C-alpha positions as CSV (number, residue, x, y, z in Angstrom):
1,M,-17.9,-2.0,-17.0
2,K,-14.6,-3.4,-15.9
3,E,-14.9,-7.0,-14.7
4,T,-14.7,-7.2,-10.9
5,I,-11.9,-9.4,-9.6
6,T,-13.2,-11.6,-6.9
7,R,-11.1,-13.9,-4.8
8,P,-12.8,-16.3,-2.3
9,E,-10.2,-15.7,0.4
10,L,-11.0,-12.0,0.4
11,T,-14.7,-12.3,0.9
12,S,-14.4,-11.8,4.7
13,R,-13.3,-8.3,5.6
14,R,-12.2,-9.5,9.0
15,G,-10.1,-12.3,7.6
16,F,-8.6,-10.0,4.9
17,L,-7.6,-7.4,7.4
18,A,-6.0,-10.0,9.6
19,R,-4.0,-11.4,6.6
20,A,-3.1,-7.9,5.5
21,A,-1.7,-7.0,8.9
22,A,0.3,-10.2,9.0
23,L,1.6,-9.4,5.5
24,A,2.7,-5.9,6.6
25,A,4.6,-7.5,9.5
26,S,6.2,-10.3,7.5
27,T,6.5,-8.8,4.1
28,A,9.5,-9.6,1.9
29,L,10.5,-5.9,2.1
30,P,13.7,-5.4,4.0
31,E,13.0,-5.0,7.7
32,R,15.1,-1.8,7.9
33,L,12.8,-0.2,5.3
34,L,9.7,-1.2,7.1
35,C,11.0,0.2,10.4
36,A,12.4,3.4,8.8
37,A,9.2,4.0,6.8
38,G,7.3,4.8,10.0
39,Q,6.3,3.1,13.2
40,A,2.8,1.6,13.5
41,S,0.6,3.0,16.2
42,P,0.1,1.1,19.5
43,S,-3.0,-0.3,17.9
44,G,-0.9,-2.0,15.2
45,K,-2.4,0.2,12.5
46,P,-0.2,2.2,10.1
47,N,0.9,5.7,10.9
48,S,2.4,8.0,8.3
49,V,1.7,11.3,10.0
50,F,5.1,12.5,11.0
51,N,5.3,15.5,13.4
52,G,1.9,16.6,12.1
53,V,2.6,16.2,8.4
54,R,0.3,13.8,6.6
55,I,2.3,11.6,4.2
56,G,0.3,9.4,1.8
57,C,0.5,8.2,-1.8
58,I,-1.5,8.2,-4.9
59,T,-2.1,4.6,-5.8
60,Y,-1.0,5.2,-9.4
61,S,2.4,4.6,-7.8
62,F,1.6,0.8,-7.7
63,R,0.6,0.6,-11.4
64,G,1.5,-2.6,-13.2
65,E,2.4,-4.4,-10.0
66,V,-0.6,-4.4,-7.6
67,K,-3.9,-5.8,-8.8
68,D,-6.5,-3.1,-9.4
69,T,-8.7,-4.2,-6.5
70,A,-9.5,-2.4,-3.2
71,E,-8.1,-5.3,-1.2
72,D,-4.8,-5.7,-3.0
73,T,-4.3,-1.9,-3.0
74,L,-5.0,-1.8,0.8
75,S,-2.5,-4.6,1.3
76,A,0.2,-2.5,-0.6
77,L,-0.5,0.5,1.5
78,L,-0.2,-1.5,4.7
79,Q,3.1,-2.9,3.6
80,C,4.3,0.7,3.2
81,N,2.9,1.7,6.6
82,L,0.8,4.4,4.9
83,S,-2.2,5.7,6.7
84,E,-3.2,8.2,4.0
85,V,-4.1,7.7,0.3
86,E,-5.3,9.3,-2.9
87,L,-7.2,6.4,-4.4
88,M,-7.4,5.9,-8.1
89,G,-10.6,5.0,-9.7
90,G,-9.9,1.3,-10.6
91,P,-10.1,-0.1,-7.1
92,I,-13.2,1.9,-6.3
93,Q,-15.0,1.1,-9.5
94,N,-14.2,-2.6,-9.3
95,Y,-15.3,-2.9,-5.6
96,A,-18.5,-0.8,-5.9
97,G,-19.5,-2.0,-9.4
98,L,-19.2,1.5,-10.9
99,G,-18.9,1.8,-14.7
100,G,-15.3,2.2,-15.8
101,G,-16.2,3.0,-19.4
102,A,-18.3,1.6,-22.2
103,A,-19.1,-2.0,-21.8
104,R,-17.3,-4.4,-24.2
105,P,-19.7,-6.3,-26.5
106,R,-19.8,-10.1,-26.1
107,K,-17.9,-12.0,-28.7
108,G,-20.2,-12.7,-31.7
109,A,-22.8,-10.2,-30.5
110,P,-24.7,-8.3,-33.3
111,K,-23.2,-4.9,-34.3
112,E,-26.4,-3.2,-33.3
113,A,-26.0,-4.5,-29.7
114,A,-22.3,-3.4,-29.7
115,A,-23.4,0.1,-30.5
116,Q,-25.8,0.4,-27.6
117,P,-24.4,2.4,-24.6
118,P,-24.5,0.9,-21.1
119,A,-27.9,1.1,-19.5
120,K,-28.4,4.0,-17.1
121,P,-28.2,2.9,-13.5
122,T,-31.5,3.0,-11.6
123,D,-31.8,4.9,-8.3
124,A,-31.7,1.6,-6.4
125,Q,-28.5,0.6,-8.2
126,R,-26.9,4.0,-7.4
127,E,-27.8,3.6,-3.8
128,A,-26.3,0.1,-3.8
129,Q,-23.1,1.5,-5.3
130,L,-22.9,4.2,-2.7
131,A,-23.4,1.6,0.0
132,K,-20.5,-0.4,-1.4
133,C,-18.4,2.8,-1.3
134,R,-19.2,3.3,2.3
135,D,-18.3,-0.3,2.9
136,L,-15.0,0.3,1.1
137,R,-14.4,3.3,3.3
138,K,-15.0,1.2,6.4
139,M,-12.6,-1.5,5.3
140,Y,-9.8,1.1,4.8
141,N,-10.7,3.0,8.0
142,D,-10.8,-0.2,10.0
143,A,-7.3,-1.0,8.8
144,G,-6.1,2.5,9.7
145,V,-6.1,4.2,6.3
146,T,-7.9,7.4,5.4
147,I,-9.0,8.0,1.8
148,H,-8.6,11.7,1.6
149,L,-9.0,12.0,-2.2
150,H,-10.3,9.9,-5.1
151,K,-9.6,10.1,-8.8
152,I,-12.5,8.8,-10.8
153,P,-13.1,10.6,-14.1
154,F,-16.2,12.8,-14.3
155,G,-19.0,11.9,-16.6
156,Q,-20.7,14.2,-19.1
157,S,-24.1,14.7,-17.6
158,D,-25.1,16.7,-14.5
159,E,-26.3,13.5,-13.0
160,E,-23.0,11.7,-13.5
161,I,-21.1,14.7,-12.1
162,D,-23.3,14.9,-9.1
163,F,-22.9,11.2,-8.4
164,N,-19.1,11.5,-8.4
165,F,-19.4,13.9,-5.5
166,L,-21.7,11.5,-3.7
167,V,-19.0,8.8,-4.2
168,A,-16.5,11.2,-2.6
169,K,-18.7,11.7,0.4
170,A,-19.3,8.0,0.8
171,L,-15.6,7.3,0.7
172,G,-14.9,10.1,3.3
173,C,-12.9,12.2,0.8
174,V,-12.4,15.9,1.1
175,G,-11.9,16.2,-2.6
176,I,-11.6,14.8,-6.1
177,T,-8.6,15.2,-8.3
178,L,-8.3,15.7,-12.1
179,E,-6.0,17.3,-14.6
180,R,-6.0,21.1,-14.8
181,S,-8.6,22.6,-17.0
182,E,-10.4,26.0,-16.8
183,V,-13.3,24.5,-18.7
184,M,-13.7,21.8,-16.1
185,A,-13.2,24.3,-13.2
186,K,-16.2,26.3,-14.5
187,R,-18.3,23.2,-15.1
188,L,-17.6,21.6,-11.7
189,A,-17.6,24.6,-9.4
190,P,-21.4,24.7,-8.7
191,F,-21.3,21.0,-7.8
192,A,-18.3,21.5,-5.5
193,D,-20.0,24.4,-3.8
194,K,-23.2,22.4,-3.4
195,H,-21.5,19.3,-1.8
196,K,-18.6,21.2,-0.1
197,I,-16.2,18.8,-1.7
198,W,-13.0,20.2,-3.2
199,V,-12.0,19.8,-6.9
200,A,-8.2,19.6,-6.9
201,F,-6.6,20.3,-10.2
202,H,-3.3,18.5,-10.9
203,N,-0.6,20.3,-12.9
204,H,2.0,19.0,-15.3
205,T,5.2,20.8,-16.5
206,N,3.3,23.3,-18.7
207,N,0.2,24.3,-16.8
208,Y,1.2,25.0,-13.2
209,P,-0.3,27.7,-10.9
210,V,0.2,31.3,-11.9
211,M,2.5,33.3,-9.7
212,D,2.5,36.9,-11.0
213,K,-1.2,37.4,-10.5
214,P,-4.1,35.5,-8.9
215,D,-4.6,32.2,-10.6
216,P,-7.8,32.5,-12.8
217,I,-8.8,28.9,-12.1
218,L,-9.6,29.7,-8.5
219,E,-12.1,32.4,-9.4
220,F,-14.8,29.9,-10.4
221,G,-15.6,28.7,-6.9
222,Q,-14.5,28.5,-3.3
223,Y,-14.0,24.7,-3.5
224,I,-11.7,24.9,-6.6
225,G,-8.1,24.2,-5.5
226,F,-4.8,22.6,-6.4
227,N,-3.4,19.1,-6.3
228,F,0.0,20.7,-6.7
229,D,2.7,18.5,-8.2
230,V,6.0,20.0,-7.0
231,G,8.2,17.8,-9.2
232,H,6.4,18.7,-12.4
233,Y,6.6,22.4,-11.4
234,F,10.3,22.2,-10.7
235,A,11.0,20.6,-14.1
236,G,8.5,22.7,-16.1
237,S,9.9,26.0,-14.6
238,K,13.5,24.9,-15.3
239,G,14.4,24.8,-11.7
240,L,12.3,27.3,-9.8
241,S,11.5,26.3,-6.2
242,P,7.9,25.2,-5.6
243,I,8.0,26.8,-2.1
244,P,6.8,30.3,-3.1
245,V,3.8,28.6,-4.9
246,I,3.0,26.7,-1.8
247,E,3.3,29.7,0.4
248,K,1.1,31.8,-1.9
249,Y,-1.7,29.2,-2.4
250,H,-1.5,27.1,0.8
251,D,-5.1,27.9,1.6
252,R,-6.2,26.5,-1.8
253,I,-3.9,23.5,-1.9
254,V,-5.9,20.3,-1.3
255,S,-2.8,18.1,-1.6
256,L,0.7,17.9,-2.9
257,H,2.3,15.3,-5.2
258,L,5.9,14.6,-4.3
259,K,8.5,13.5,-6.8
260,D,12.2,14.3,-7.3
261,R,13.1,15.8,-10.7
262,T,15.9,17.8,-12.2
263,A,15.6,21.2,-13.9
264,E,16.3,19.3,-17.2
265,G,13.2,17.1,-16.6
266,G,14.7,13.9,-15.3
267,N,12.7,11.8,-12.8
268,L,15.0,10.3,-10.3
269,P,14.9,8.2,-7.0
270,W,14.4,10.6,-4.1
271,G,17.5,12.4,-3.0
272,Q,19.1,12.1,-6.4
273,G,17.2,14.9,-8.1
274,K,17.0,18.6,-7.3
275,T,13.4,19.2,-6.2
276,P,13.6,20.6,-2.6
277,L,11.4,17.8,-1.1
278,K,13.0,18.0,2.3
279,E,12.6,21.8,2.5
280,I,8.9,21.5,1.4
281,L,8.2,18.9,4.1
282,Q,9.9,20.9,6.8
283,L,7.9,24.0,5.7
284,M,4.7,22.1,6.1
285,R,5.8,21.0,9.6
286,K,6.8,24.6,10.5
287,E,3.5,26.1,9.3
288,K,1.4,23.3,10.6
289,W,-0.4,22.9,7.2
290,T,-2.7,20.0,7.3
291,F,-3.1,19.1,3.6
292,P,-1.5,15.8,2.7
293,A,1.7,15.3,0.8
294,D,1.3,12.3,-1.5
295,I,4.1,10.2,-2.9
296,E,3.8,9.7,-6.7
297,L,6.3,7.1,-7.8
298,E,7.4,7.9,-11.4
299,Y,11.1,7.1,-11.5
300,K,12.3,3.9,-13.0
301,I,12.2,1.0,-10.5
302,P,15.7,-0.3,-10.0
303,D,16.4,-3.9,-11.0
304,G,15.6,-6.3,-8.2
305,S,13.2,-3.9,-6.5
306,T,9.4,-3.3,-6.7
307,A,7.0,-0.4,-6.7
308,V,5.9,-1.2,-3.1
309,A,9.5,-1.3,-1.9
310,E,10.3,2.0,-3.6
311,V,7.2,3.7,-2.1
312,A,8.4,2.5,1.3
313,K,11.8,4.1,0.6
314,C,10.0,7.4,-0.2
315,V,8.0,7.1,3.1
316,Q,11.4,6.6,4.8
317,F,12.7,9.8,3.1
318,C,9.7,11.8,4.4
319,R,10.0,10.4,7.9
320,E,13.7,11.2,8.1
321,A,13.1,14.8,6.8
322,L,10.4,15.4,9.4
323,M,11.9,13.8,12.6
């Protein structure tokens, strides 16, 4: 299990939220970016719903810069004035004490001990973990952030798979994201139907939704859907617009991933590529589609900038496209 990072000054949720709000107000980000990224609601909480379109981000966007804790991740979201998030597994696993992989053996431990798998959690331990997930949800909700999706890898056993759906419920998620796989769609569909929690499959440049016939991955269950990456589709299709895909499958799209790419595959700061991001956002506004559009920061961060500052620029782009 990944070691939980604990900082004394973050042990009080009330104190942390007060400090995070102050940080969002006095962050080193340029003031013009914070203002343009979206105005906070009268309550002082973040607001990234622009004319009905829900703008969030996947916390993969902060990789390498923000500590993999629930508190530091929330602070980054507040700095960007984001009220929606697809939360990667690390912050959840660290906060709730969930296993993030095989435990590392202690230095000098016998080889036999190193070969032993982690002990199976007891029912009481599982209940405690779910309680921590509910506590994490409350922390984020109290700060004004909705966790609409999580991305914790699925285990191998039925029990582990079922528990991942219980984690989603505890966090208030509508779905769980993972990489596209027909094998996994077939495996997970009965659990998704049972819990009424979506499984949202993410595409890359070579495995995007089928257009010339019904996509076979959707036939496995009514809660199998897409986490549709419009940038990967644009690059992988050599410049085809993602809009017809969105129009065809809008009722099975759980979320979008937004990035700006070229037909040749380049990943660029928003507005410098050719992906029709503005048109996609405006279509969502026109059709009143309620699935979130999540920023996924993958372009090279310019010298002198940060991942948090660049996500704020992407929020600004979305706000300007939708106002």
